[in-house]
N, C-alpha and C positions, 0 to 999 in steps of 0.2 A: 493405491488412491479410492479413497471412499466416494460414494455419488456427491457428497457435500464439495470436497475437496475437486472434483473435477468437473462443477458448474462453477467453483471461482476460477479455475485454474486461466489466465489471462483474459478478464475481466478487469476492468476498471471498478475503483473503491467508490462506491457512493451511486453507481447506473444503477438505473432499474430494474429489476429482475426481467421485468417482461421487453426490456429494450431490446428490439430486431439485430441491432449491433452493439453490445455493450462493451466494446474494444477500445483499444487506443487511437485516438487520431493522429497522422501521420504529423502535423503540424503542432500538437502539444510535447509536453515536456513530462517524463514520470518518475516516480521512483517503486523498484521492486521491491512488495512486501515478503520478509524472507522468514517461516518461521512462523508461527503461533497459529493464532483461527483464521485467520485474515492472508496466511501462504498463499503465493501464486496469485494474489492480486496485484493491479498498478495503482499508484496515487499519482493523481492528476498533480506535480508540484509547479507546473506553467506558470513563469512571473515570480512565483519565491524567491526571493533572495536567497544568500547561500548560509546566514546566519540561521533562517528560519528553517530551514533542511535539517542544519548540524543541530538543533535544540530539540530534536525528534517530533514526534505525533503520539497525541490521545484519540485512538479511532473507535467510537461507538460500535459495538456490534452485537450482537446478539450469540454471539458463537463466545463469548469469554467465560472466563471461567464464572463471571458473575453476571449474567442474560442480561442485557439491556447497559453492562457498563463497556467498558472503555479497553482496546486490549492497547499497549504500548510497544512504539515501534521507536528504535534508535540510528544512528549512524556507527559505524566501528572505523576509530580515528586513523589516518591516513591512508583511508581504501579510495582508489582512485576515481573520477567522475568524466561521461563525459558529455562535455559542453550540447548545444543544440537541443533541438527536436529527438522523442523517442525515448527510449529508456538512459538515463544519465547516471545512478546508482540506485543504492540499494537500504535498504531501512531492516534492519532486525528488529525482529521480536524481542524484548525484557521486559514482560510480564501483563500482568491485567491489575487492573483499580477499577471499582465499585462505579 
């Protein structure tokens, strides 16, 4: 694991890098990002409908193939989800877009 990967592990996507506690909050719901440039980050999906999560996400990042581009993450059909707060599902890296 390189320094950038170690810095990102267990952090919430979009949290300020200077935040003293960039980790998850116990009352929120998260998706774990798996693979790609944002591997190990958590995405706050609290309040999202199931359909919104199923549609996947395009997340801005300087770490993608195109700096300032987006990393694409999608669900896998049939993968179980845990209801309630905490990590409820995983989103898997599927590519980058400018």
